[in-house]
C-alpha positions as CSV (number, residue, x, y, z in Angstrom):
1,M,-1.6,-34.1,4.7
2,D,1.0,-33.8,1.9
3,A,2.0,-30.0,1.8
4,R,2.3,-30.3,-2.0
5,V,-1.2,-31.4,-2.4
6,E,-2.5,-28.8,0.1
7,T,-0.6,-25.8,-1.4
8,S,-1.7,-26.8,-4.9
9,K,-5.3,-26.2,-4.1
10,I,-5.0,-22.5,-4.2
11,D,-3.6,-20.2,-7.0
12,L,-1.9,-17.2,-5.4
13,S,-1.1,-15.8,-8.8
14,D,-4.8,-15.6,-9.9
15,N,-6.5,-12.3,-8.9
16,A,-9.8,-14.1,-8.8
17,T,-8.5,-15.9,-5.6
18,F,-8.8,-12.5,-3.8
19,A,-12.1,-11.4,-5.2
20,H,-13.8,-12.0,-1.9
21,G,-10.9,-10.9,0.4
22,F,-7.7,-12.4,1.6
23,P,-7.5,-16.2,1.9
24,H,-6.7,-16.3,5.6
25,D,-7.6,-20.0,6.0
26,H,-4.9,-21.0,3.5
27,F,-2.2,-18.9,5.0
28,T,-3.1,-20.0,8.6
29,W,-2.5,-23.6,7.4
30,A,0.7,-22.6,5.5
31,R,2.2,-20.8,8.5
32,E,1.8,-24.0,10.5
33,H,2.6,-26.7,7.9
34,A,4.4,-25.1,4.9
35,P,5.7,-21.7,5.9
36,I,8.1,-21.7,2.8
37,Y,7.0,-23.5,-0.2
38,W,7.3,-23.5,-4.0
39,H,4.2,-22.4,-5.9
40,E,4.0,-24.1,-9.3
41,P,2.9,-22.0,-12.3
42,T,-0.6,-22.2,-13.5
43,A,-2.3,-21.1,-16.7
44,V,-2.5,-17.5,-15.4
45,T,0.9,-17.1,-13.6
46,A,2.9,-14.2,-14.8
47,D,5.7,-15.3,-17.2
48,G,4.8,-18.9,-16.7
49,E,7.2,-19.3,-13.8
50,G,6.7,-20.6,-10.3
51,F,7.8,-18.7,-7.1
52,W,8.6,-19.2,-3.5
53,V,5.9,-18.3,-0.9
54,M,6.9,-17.1,2.6
55,S,4.1,-16.7,5.0
56,R,5.7,-16.2,8.5
57,H,6.7,-12.8,10.1
58,D,10.4,-13.8,10.6
59,D,10.9,-14.9,7.0
60,A,9.3,-11.7,5.7
61,M,11.7,-9.7,7.9
62,A,14.7,-11.8,6.8
63,V,14.0,-11.0,3.1
64,M,13.2,-7.3,3.7
65,L,16.4,-6.9,5.6
66,D,18.7,-8.6,3.0
67,P,18.4,-6.6,-0.2
68,V,21.7,-8.0,-1.4
69,T,20.4,-11.6,-1.6
70,F,16.9,-10.6,-2.4
71,S,16.8,-7.9,-5.1
72,S,14.0,-5.5,-6.0
73,D,15.6,-4.9,-9.4
74,K,16.7,-7.4,-12.1
75,G,18.4,-9.8,-9.8
76,G,19.8,-13.2,-10.8
77,G,20.7,-12.2,-14.4
78,R,17.1,-11.5,-15.3
79,T,16.2,-8.9,-18.0
80,G,13.1,-7.9,-16.0
81,G,12.3,-7.8,-12.3
82,G,10.4,-5.6,-9.8
83,T,8.1,-6.3,-6.8
84,G,5.1,-7.9,-8.6
85,L,5.1,-11.4,-10.0
86,K,5.5,-10.3,-13.6
87,D,9.0,-9.3,-14.7
88,E,9.0,-5.6,-15.6
89,Y,11.5,-4.3,-18.0
90,Q,11.3,-0.9,-16.2
91,A,12.8,-2.5,-13.1
92,G,15.8,-0.4,-12.0
93,N,14.1,2.8,-13.1
94,F,11.4,3.1,-10.4
95,L,12.4,3.8,-6.8
96,N,10.7,0.7,-5.4
97,W,12.1,-1.4,-8.3
98,S,15.7,-0.6,-7.7
99,D,18.6,-1.6,-5.4
100,D,21.4,0.4,-3.9
101,P,23.3,2.4,-4.8
102,R,20.8,3.7,-7.3
103,H,17.9,3.2,-4.9
104,Q,19.5,5.3,-2.2
105,R,20.4,8.1,-4.7
106,L,16.8,8.2,-5.9
107,R,15.4,8.0,-2.4
108,S,17.5,10.9,-1.3
109,L,15.8,13.1,-3.7
110,V,12.2,12.2,-2.6
111,N,13.3,12.6,1.0
112,K,13.9,16.3,0.3
113,G,10.1,16.7,-0.2
114,F,8.9,13.9,2.0
115,T,10.1,15.4,5.2
116,N,8.1,15.2,8.5
117,R,7.9,18.9,8.5
118,A,6.4,18.9,4.9
119,I,3.9,16.3,5.9
120,H,2.8,17.8,9.2
121,A,2.4,21.2,7.5
122,L,-0.6,19.6,5.7
123,E,-2.3,18.6,9.0
124,A,-4.6,21.6,9.5
125,E,-5.7,21.6,5.8
126,L,-6.2,17.8,5.7
127,R,-8.3,18.1,8.9
128,R,-10.4,20.8,7.3
129,R,-10.9,18.6,4.2
130,T,-11.7,15.6,6.4
131,V,-14.5,17.5,8.2
132,A,-15.8,18.9,4.9
133,L,-16.2,15.4,3.5
134,I,-17.9,14.1,6.6
135,E,-20.3,17.1,6.7
136,A,-21.3,16.4,3.0
137,L,-22.2,12.7,3.8
138,P,-26.0,12.1,3.5
139,E,-27.8,11.1,6.7
140,K,-30.2,8.1,7.1
141,E,-29.8,7.1,3.4
142,P,-27.4,4.6,1.8
143,F,-24.2,5.9,0.2
144,D,-20.9,4.3,-0.9
145,F,-18.3,5.1,1.9
146,V,-15.4,4.4,-0.4
147,E,-16.5,6.8,-3.1
148,R,-17.6,9.5,-0.7
149,F,-14.9,9.4,1.9
150,S,-12.1,6.7,2.1
151,R,-11.2,7.1,-1.6
152,D,-11.5,10.9,-1.7
153,L,-9.5,12.0,1.3
154,P,-6.3,10.2,0.3
155,L,-6.7,11.5,-3.2
156,Q,-7.0,15.1,-2.0
157,A,-4.0,14.6,0.2
158,I,-1.7,13.2,-2.5
159,C,-2.9,15.9,-5.0
160,L,-1.9,18.5,-2.4
161,L,1.4,16.9,-1.9
162,L,2.3,16.5,-5.6
163,G,0.7,19.7,-6.8
164,V,-1.9,18.0,-8.9
165,P,-5.0,20.0,-9.7
166,Q,-7.8,18.8,-7.3
167,E,-10.3,18.8,-10.2
168,D,-8.4,16.0,-11.9
169,R,-8.3,13.6,-9.0
170,A,-11.4,11.6,-9.8
171,M,-10.2,11.0,-13.3
172,L,-6.8,9.9,-12.2
173,A,-8.1,7.6,-9.5
174,S,-10.5,6.0,-12.0
175,W,-7.5,5.0,-14.1
176,V,-5.6,3.6,-11.2
177,D,-8.7,1.6,-10.0
178,A,-9.5,0.2,-13.5
179,G,-5.9,-0.7,-14.0
180,I,-5.7,-2.6,-10.8
181,A,-8.9,-4.4,-11.4
182,A,-8.1,-5.4,-15.0
183,P,-7.3,-9.1,-15.4
184,T,-3.7,-8.6,-16.4
185,P,-0.4,-9.8,-14.8
186,E,0.7,-6.2,-14.3
187,I,0.0,-4.5,-11.0
188,I,-1.7,-1.7,-13.1
189,S,-2.6,-2.8,-16.6
190,R,-0.7,-1.1,-19.4
191,E,-3.7,0.6,-20.9
192,Y,-4.5,2.6,-17.8
193,A,-0.8,3.1,-16.8
194,Q,-0.5,4.7,-20.2
195,H,-3.3,7.2,-19.4
196,L,-1.6,8.0,-16.1
197,S,1.9,8.4,-17.9
198,E,0.6,10.8,-20.5
199,Y,-1.1,12.9,-17.8
200,G,2.1,12.9,-15.7
201,A,4.2,14.0,-18.7
202,R,1.9,17.0,-19.3
203,L,2.0,17.9,-15.6
204,I,5.8,17.7,-15.3
205,A,6.2,19.9,-18.5
206,K,4.0,22.6,-16.8
207,K,5.9,22.4,-13.6
208,R,9.2,22.7,-15.3
209,A,8.0,26.1,-16.6
210,N,6.5,27.1,-13.2
211,L,7.9,25.4,-10.1
212,T,5.6,25.6,-7.1
213,D,5.7,24.6,-3.5
214,D,5.0,20.8,-3.8
215,I,7.0,17.6,-3.7
216,L,6.9,17.1,-7.5
217,S,8.5,20.6,-8.1
218,T,11.1,19.8,-5.4
219,I,12.1,16.7,-7.2
220,I,12.2,18.5,-10.5
221,A,14.5,21.1,-9.1
222,A,16.7,18.6,-7.2
223,R,20.0,17.4,-8.5
224,L,21.5,13.9,-8.1
225,E,25.0,13.7,-6.8
226,P,27.4,11.7,-8.9
227,G,27.5,8.1,-7.9
228,E,30.5,6.2,-6.5
229,D,29.8,3.7,-9.3
230,G,30.6,6.4,-11.9
231,S,27.0,7.4,-12.7
232,A,26.5,11.0,-13.6
233,G,24.8,13.5,-11.3
234,G,22.5,16.3,-12.3
235,P,18.7,16.6,-12.7
236,L,16.4,13.7,-13.3
237,T,15.3,12.9,-16.8
238,D,11.7,13.3,-17.8
239,R,11.4,9.5,-17.7
240,E,12.8,9.4,-14.2
241,L,10.4,12.2,-13.1
242,L,7.5,10.4,-14.7
243,N,8.4,7.2,-12.8
244,F,8.3,9.2,-9.6
245,F,5.0,10.7,-10.3
246,M,3.4,7.4,-11.3
247,L,4.7,5.6,-8.2
248,L,3.8,8.4,-5.7
249,F,0.4,9.1,-7.0
250,A,-0.7,5.5,-7.3
251,A,0.6,4.5,-3.9
252,G,-0.9,7.6,-2.3
253,A,-4.3,7.2,-3.9
254,E,-4.8,3.5,-3.4
255,T,-3.4,2.0,-0.2
256,T,-4.5,4.5,2.5
257,R,-8.1,4.4,1.2
258,S,-8.0,0.6,1.8
259,A,-6.9,1.1,5.3
260,I,-9.5,3.6,6.1
261,G,-12.4,1.5,4.6
262,G,-11.1,-1.7,6.1
263,G,-10.6,0.0,9.4
264,L,-14.2,1.2,9.5
265,K,-15.4,-2.2,8.6
266,A,-13.3,-3.7,11.5
267,L,-14.8,-1.1,13.9
268,M,-18.3,-1.8,12.8
269,E,-17.8,-5.5,13.4
270,N,-16.3,-4.7,16.8
271,P,-18.6,-2.0,18.3
272,E,-16.9,-2.1,21.7
273,Q,-13.7,-1.2,20.0
274,L,-15.4,1.6,18.2
275,E,-16.7,3.1,21.4
276,R,-13.4,2.8,23.1
277,L,-11.8,4.7,20.2
278,R,-14.4,7.5,20.3
279,G,-12.9,10.5,22.1
280,A,-9.4,8.9,22.2
281,D,-6.5,11.3,22.8
282,I,-3.7,11.5,20.1
283,G,-1.6,8.8,21.9
284,Q,-4.4,6.3,22.0
285,M,-5.3,7.1,18.4
286,R,-1.8,6.4,17.2
287,V,-1.8,3.0,18.8
288,A,-5.2,2.3,17.2
289,V,-3.9,3.4,13.8
290,D,-1.1,0.8,14.0
291,E,-3.7,-1.9,14.7
292,I,-5.8,-0.7,11.7
293,L,-2.7,-0.9,9.5
294,R,-1.9,-4.5,10.8
295,W,-5.5,-5.6,10.3
296,T,-6.0,-4.2,6.8
297,T,-2.4,-4.6,5.3
298,P,-3.5,-3.0,1.9
299,S,-0.2,-4.1,0.1
300,I,-0.5,-7.9,0.8
301,F,2.7,-9.3,-0.8
302,K,6.0,-8.3,-2.3
303,R,8.3,-10.2,-4.7
304,R,12.0,-10.2,-4.7
305,T,14.5,-12.0,-6.9
306,A,17.3,-14.2,-5.5
307,T,20.7,-12.9,-6.6
308,R,22.6,-16.1,-5.8
309,D,21.9,-19.7,-4.8
310,V,21.1,-19.8,-1.1
311,D,19.9,-22.5,1.2
312,Y,17.3,-20.8,3.3
313,K,16.1,-23.0,6.2
314,G,16.6,-26.1,4.1
315,H,14.9,-24.7,1.0
316,P,17.2,-24.6,-2.1
317,I,16.5,-21.1,-3.5
318,K,18.3,-20.7,-6.8
319,E,19.8,-17.6,-8.3
320,G,17.0,-15.9,-10.4
321,D,14.1,-17.5,-8.5
322,K,11.2,-15.3,-7.6
323,V,10.6,-15.1,-3.9
324,T,7.4,-13.7,-2.4
325,Y,6.7,-12.8,1.2
326,W,3.1,-12.1,2.2
327,E,2.7,-9.2,4.6
328,M,-0.9,-9.9,5.4
329,S,0.0,-13.4,6.5
330,A,2.9,-12.1,8.5
331,N,0.6,-9.7,10.2
332,R,-1.5,-12.6,11.5
333,D,1.5,-14.7,12.7
334,A,0.6,-16.1,16.2
335,A,4.3,-16.3,16.9
336,V,4.4,-12.5,17.0
337,F,0.9,-11.4,17.7
338,D,-1.2,-12.6,20.6
339,E,-4.7,-13.7,19.3
340,P,-3.8,-12.4,15.8
341,F,-7.4,-12.7,14.6
342,R,-8.6,-10.3,17.3
343,F,-8.9,-6.7,16.3
344,D,-7.5,-4.8,19.3
345,I,-7.0,-1.0,19.1
346,T,-4.9,-1.1,22.3
347,R,-2.5,-3.7,20.9
348,S,1.1,-2.8,22.0
349,P,3.7,-3.5,21.0
350,N,2.6,-4.0,17.4
351,R,5.3,-5.3,15.1
352,H,3.3,-5.2,11.9
353,V,5.1,-5.1,8.6
354,T,2.5,-3.1,6.7
355,F,5.0,-0.4,5.8
356,G,8.0,-2.8,5.3
357,F,11.4,-2.6,6.9
358,G,15.0,-1.9,5.8
359,A,15.9,-0.1,2.6
360,H,12.4,-0.1,1.1
361,V,10.4,1.1,4.1
362,C,7.4,3.1,2.9
363,L,8.1,6.7,2.2
364,G,4.6,7.7,2.8
365,A,4.1,6.1,6.2
366,S,3.8,9.4,8.1
367,L,1.3,10.8,5.6
368,A,-0.8,7.6,5.7
369,R,-0.8,7.5,9.5
370,M,-1.9,11.1,9.6
371,E,-4.8,10.5,7.2
372,I,-6.0,7.5,9.1
373,R,-5.7,9.3,12.5
374,L,-7.6,12.3,11.2
375,S,-10.3,10.2,9.5
376,F,-11.3,8.3,12.5
377,A,-10.9,11.2,15.0
378,E,-13.3,13.3,13.0
379,L,-15.7,10.5,11.9
380,L,-16.2,9.3,15.5
381,A,-16.5,12.8,16.8
382,R,-19.4,13.5,14.4
383,I,-21.1,10.2,13.6
384,E,-23.1,8.2,16.1
385,T,-23.8,5.0,14.1
386,F,-22.6,3.4,11.0
387,T,-25.0,0.8,9.4
388,A,-24.1,-1.6,6.6
389,E,-26.5,-1.4,3.7
390,G,-25.4,-4.3,1.6
391,P,-22.4,-6.5,0.9
392,I,-19.0,-4.9,0.3
393,E,-17.1,-5.3,-2.9
394,W,-13.3,-6.2,-2.8
395,M,-10.7,-5.1,-5.3
396,P,-9.9,-8.4,-7.2
397,S,-6.1,-8.2,-6.9
398,N,-3.5,-10.4,-5.3
399,R,-1.2,-7.4,-4.9
400,L,-3.3,-4.5,-3.6
401,L,-6.2,-5.7,-1.6
402,G,-8.9,-3.2,-0.5
403,I,-12.6,-2.5,-0.4
404,R,-13.9,-1.2,-3.8
405,R,-17.4,-0.5,-2.6
406,M,-18.9,-0.3,0.9
407,P,-22.6,0.8,1.1
408,L,-23.4,2.4,4.5
409,S,-25.9,4.7,6.2
410,I,-25.1,6.9,9.1
411,R,-26.8,8.8,12.0
412,R,-25.0,11.9,13.1
413,R,-24.3,12.7,16.8
414,S,-26.7,15.2,18.3
415,E,-23.8,17.1,19.6
416,R,-20.8,17.6,17.4
417,R,-17.7,17.2,19.4
418,A,-14.2,18.5,18.6
419,A,-11.8,15.7,17.8
420,T,-9.0,15.3,20.3
421,A,-6.6,13.3,18.1
């Protein structure tokens, strides 16, 4: 079959394509027959421009590990850029939409707050909150697992980390959810991003006047060193601080909840895996967490911009071209994973790319792993059965794929056991 005909049958720029989950059939075909192809623009494609699609693991790794050729900023002479399909004029100002040396200088500030010590200091409190959420779940009557658990725990965690009042978490999350679900080319629509921005500005002003023990306060108090490119050092501006808040809150609130919800769905569909995980020690649970991350891949693609003409495996990528690599597809690549469509909590090694690699590896990886580990350790220690009570509802987004609604009922264990992981 002509690859051009086959690849034209699906519009990866249309959020509606992902309304019922990830189009695995298309990407399975693409990995075999057209692992790198040019996606022509459609009526809904951001900026009216086509883009390259890379579906294999090795190609995703090649792009991630070459930030000089494949820019996260305004590469190729563009006036906008970033990691979504739409060119963003703010590229260069956000941590994940910047290149070195600015990216490294900004990241060094966040690293001061996102240390392993700071993350693990939260474990006892997050476990307490995890147990409290589980104890509050109704028994033998339907409820939405996303609303009652998988959405709320990451929200509580990121609010703890950033120093956001817990009573504001539901309002903030509703803005993020509505912004992602809105039929706009932005990752989060401008209307709801504005709500989040205005809230963040007020929070930053309060913290400037009264610094506390949280990551946002640490970033406010931190100072950039002067750059080798002549850029000035000193404190971050209000705009820079606001960019940090919006990135860290949205990422912390959204992606981990998708991994927890999608992980439980996978365990329910594979009951033998669920029983194997029940009572797992911390080492076994950590292996299982990586399989949950591979399986769910909440952030399903990233965009880069070519900074120069490059012949990549016979494909003429031009300076300024948009290049996308699809992590969800890479995480199902049979060249890397034995039986990639088998959910296996003992899979090791597990070379998933869910957190990225290279300069832009995910800052929150340790926190996400902890939240997922605590969630399943405590859920399985306290709940005997999980029963689906209706169809799940997916987030209609080609960038952040997750379960928006998941109706369940549960039956608790007659004997509550202490989690071992």
